[in-house]
C-alpha atoms as one frame of an Amber mdcrd trajectory, in Angstrom:
protein
 -86.426  -7.341  51.799 -87.275 -10.817  50.566 -84.703 -13.589  50.400 -84.773
 -13.546  46.617 -84.109  -9.792  46.467 -81.275 -10.145  48.962 -79.643 -12.870
  46.979 -79.958 -10.858  43.786 -78.276  -7.869  45.534 -75.382  -9.981  46.788
 -74.822 -11.486  43.318 -74.704  -8.067  41.698 -72.215  -6.837  44.347 -69.879
  -9.763  43.781 -69.928  -9.230  40.018 -68.975  -5.543  40.498 -66.070  -6.413
  42.773 -64.679  -8.952  40.327 -64.992  -6.455  37.432 -63.092  -3.735  39.301
 -60.303  -6.020  40.486 -56.770  -6.034  39.068 -56.423  -7.446  35.599 -53.806
 -10.115  34.857 -50.861  -8.816  32.871 -50.186 -10.343  29.418 -47.081 -12.556
  29.310 -44.077 -10.954  27.715 -43.376 -11.951  24.128 -41.044 -14.894  23.741
 -37.536 -14.029  22.531 -37.041 -14.682  18.920 -34.727 -17.579  18.012 -33.942
 -15.921  14.662 -30.261 -14.719  14.345 -29.801 -10.980  14.457 -28.151  -9.646
  11.342 -24.908  -7.753  12.118 -23.584  -4.988   9.912 -19.876  -5.452   9.314
 -17.896  -2.630   7.806 -15.302  -3.894   5.340 -12.269  -1.671   5.089  -9.970
  -2.290   2.125  -6.336  -1.764   3.018  -3.957  -0.976   0.208  -0.977  -3.250
  -0.158   2.255  -1.316   0.187   5.953  -2.162   0.070   8.972  -0.007   0.852
  12.712   0.134   0.400  15.122   2.288   2.400  18.203   3.158   0.376  21.635
   2.238   1.747  24.475   4.459   0.494  27.644   3.077  -1.051  30.679   3.624
   1.186  31.993   7.151   0.994  28.679   8.689  -0.066  25.827  10.336   1.873
  22.906   9.126  -0.275  19.648   8.505   1.495  16.113   7.837   0.301  13.012
   5.775   0.328  10.988   4.077  -2.384   7.350   3.047  -1.908   5.329   0.648
  -3.986   1.533   0.935  -3.578  -0.852  -1.506  -5.245  -3.863   0.100  -7.028
  -6.500  -1.175  -9.444  -4.439   0.085 -12.370  -1.071  -1.247 -11.294   1.684
  -0.258  -8.854   2.483   3.342  -8.046   6.218   3.788  -7.478   7.350   6.894
  -5.549  11.041   7.491  -4.945  12.504  10.274  -2.779  16.245  10.709  -2.511
  18.729  13.168  -0.981  22.491  13.699  -0.854  22.964  13.025  -4.607  24.897
  15.081  -7.170  22.598  17.135  -9.444  21.489  15.729 -12.756  19.855  12.543
 -14.068  20.512   9.279 -12.340  19.437   5.846 -13.527  16.963   4.064 -11.255
  16.001   0.419 -11.537  14.432  -2.512  -9.724  16.882  -5.433  -9.652  16.201
  -9.142  -9.393  17.707  -9.957  -5.961  17.069  -8.143  -2.689  20.687  -8.544
  -1.540  22.604  -5.333  -0.878  25.483  -7.079   0.866  28.221  -6.533  -1.737
  30.152  -3.228  -1.342  29.325  -2.306  -4.974  25.823  -3.749  -4.718  26.389
  -6.174  -7.607  24.874  -8.822  -5.290  21.448  -7.593  -6.496  21.981  -9.092
  -9.931  20.666  -7.485 -13.067  17.469  -5.522 -13.798  14.323  -7.439 -12.881
  13.248  -8.820 -16.209  10.796 -11.792 -15.959   9.728 -11.408 -19.575  13.251
 -11.621 -21.016  12.829  -8.363 -22.993  15.606  -5.865 -23.866  16.323  -2.798
 -21.746  14.349   0.318 -22.441  12.685   3.358 -20.960   9.615   3.476 -18.744
   7.458   4.592 -21.667   8.544   1.742 -23.940   6.137  -1.120 -24.509   9.052
  -3.593 -24.637  11.359  -3.140 -21.648  12.407  -4.678 -18.381   9.807  -4.709
 -15.639  12.436  -3.009 -13.527  13.180  -0.178 -15.964  12.196   3.004 -14.099
  14.211   5.415 -16.197  15.978   8.335 -14.427  15.496  10.485 -11.378  16.174
  14.196 -11.837  18.180  15.489  -8.881  17.987  19.192  -8.168  20.844  21.553
  -7.155  20.041  20.936  -3.473  20.750  17.209  -3.948  17.137  16.047  -3.653
  15.087  14.240  -6.262  11.671  12.722  -6.666  10.214  10.224  -9.162   6.658
   8.964  -9.430   5.375   6.481 -11.996   2.683   3.864 -12.547   3.490   0.388
 -13.872   1.238  -2.625 -14.635   4.249  -4.902 -15.032   4.719  -5.303 -11.263
   2.662  -6.233  -8.208   3.019  -6.018  -4.427   1.542  -9.472  -4.068   4.391
 -11.554  -2.568   3.060 -14.745  -4.087   3.138 -13.459  -7.680   6.083 -14.030
 -10.053   6.330 -10.329 -10.850   6.291  -9.185  -7.223   8.491  -6.378  -5.993
   8.876  -8.088  -2.607  12.348  -9.485  -2.015  13.943  -7.443  -4.821  16.176
  -4.387  -4.673  16.082  -0.804  -5.952  19.327   0.637  -7.305  20.240   4.224
  -7.830  23.141   4.708 -10.325  25.864   7.293 -10.601  25.095   8.262 -14.154
  22.162   8.748 -16.554  20.321   5.848 -18.079  20.348   6.456 -21.884  17.362
   4.101 -22.146  18.901   2.322 -25.106  22.266   0.654 -24.278  22.005  -3.029
 -23.427  21.497  -4.464 -20.978  21.651  -1.649 -18.447  21.388   1.714 -20.159
  25.026   2.583 -19.379  23.978   4.219 -16.180  27.304   3.671 -14.421  28.181
   2.244 -10.988  25.602   1.569  -8.349  25.350   4.420  -5.900  22.717   3.237
  -3.422  20.670   0.051  -2.764  17.496  -0.825  -0.887  15.717  -4.146  -0.337
  11.948  -4.087  -0.928   9.838  -5.398   1.927   6.184  -5.189   2.908   5.408
  -1.940   4.665   4.340  -2.175   8.316   2.296   0.124  10.518   5.318   1.832
  11.924   7.457   4.424  10.077  10.533   2.877   8.560  13.730   4.221  10.132
  15.700   6.324   7.684  12.689   7.484   5.703  13.322  10.696   3.793  10.835
  13.504   4.346  10.842  16.309   1.764   8.409  19.221   1.543   6.075  18.940
  -1.399   6.423  21.944  -3.718   3.750  23.155  -6.088   4.370  22.770  -9.759
   5.282  19.918 -12.095   7.233  16.914 -10.756   9.426  14.370 -12.508   6.439
  12.067 -12.986   6.100   9.373 -15.648   3.239   6.939 -16.357   3.964   3.601
 -17.912   1.756   0.864 -19.271
């Protein structure tokens, strides 16, 4: 074999070895400096306030009243027990102070608009006019209504926070001024923001099918 042929053979052999050798790996892509969008789930928590009723001395009244803020207004739900059967006036009073034995420390009906007393269906009425609760023969009663005259927002002038709910001995006639002639105050509860824990003294009553003493107000 001539020197030229030998050189050509060696050159071809080297080219083959290089072609069959390991290939260099491509560098990994650089990490993006762009911020990664995070999906955050927004959960809307309803504002709620609650009052636990304190009985007047010598009585066995118990109950709870909840105030739940909705887009249409505040839903008021009252549940009571240990009360004589019949209609009993039920109102929101201006001061959340149940310290007096007769509960007169709560002041009058909550009435930021200065309007006369009326029923929950009247356009002109106190913001705290909730009408009457019908108590059954077993001593329990329930009332549910919707009002746009109140709010659970503690910063608002018409807030329920820091006020008191009063259950009366007699029926509110929805006409007599300024209280509806509902008689003495039977039970009192200060309205506070509801927490995550159950409020001690909360009344639990089984829900029965059928119509309830429910009223809707503007």
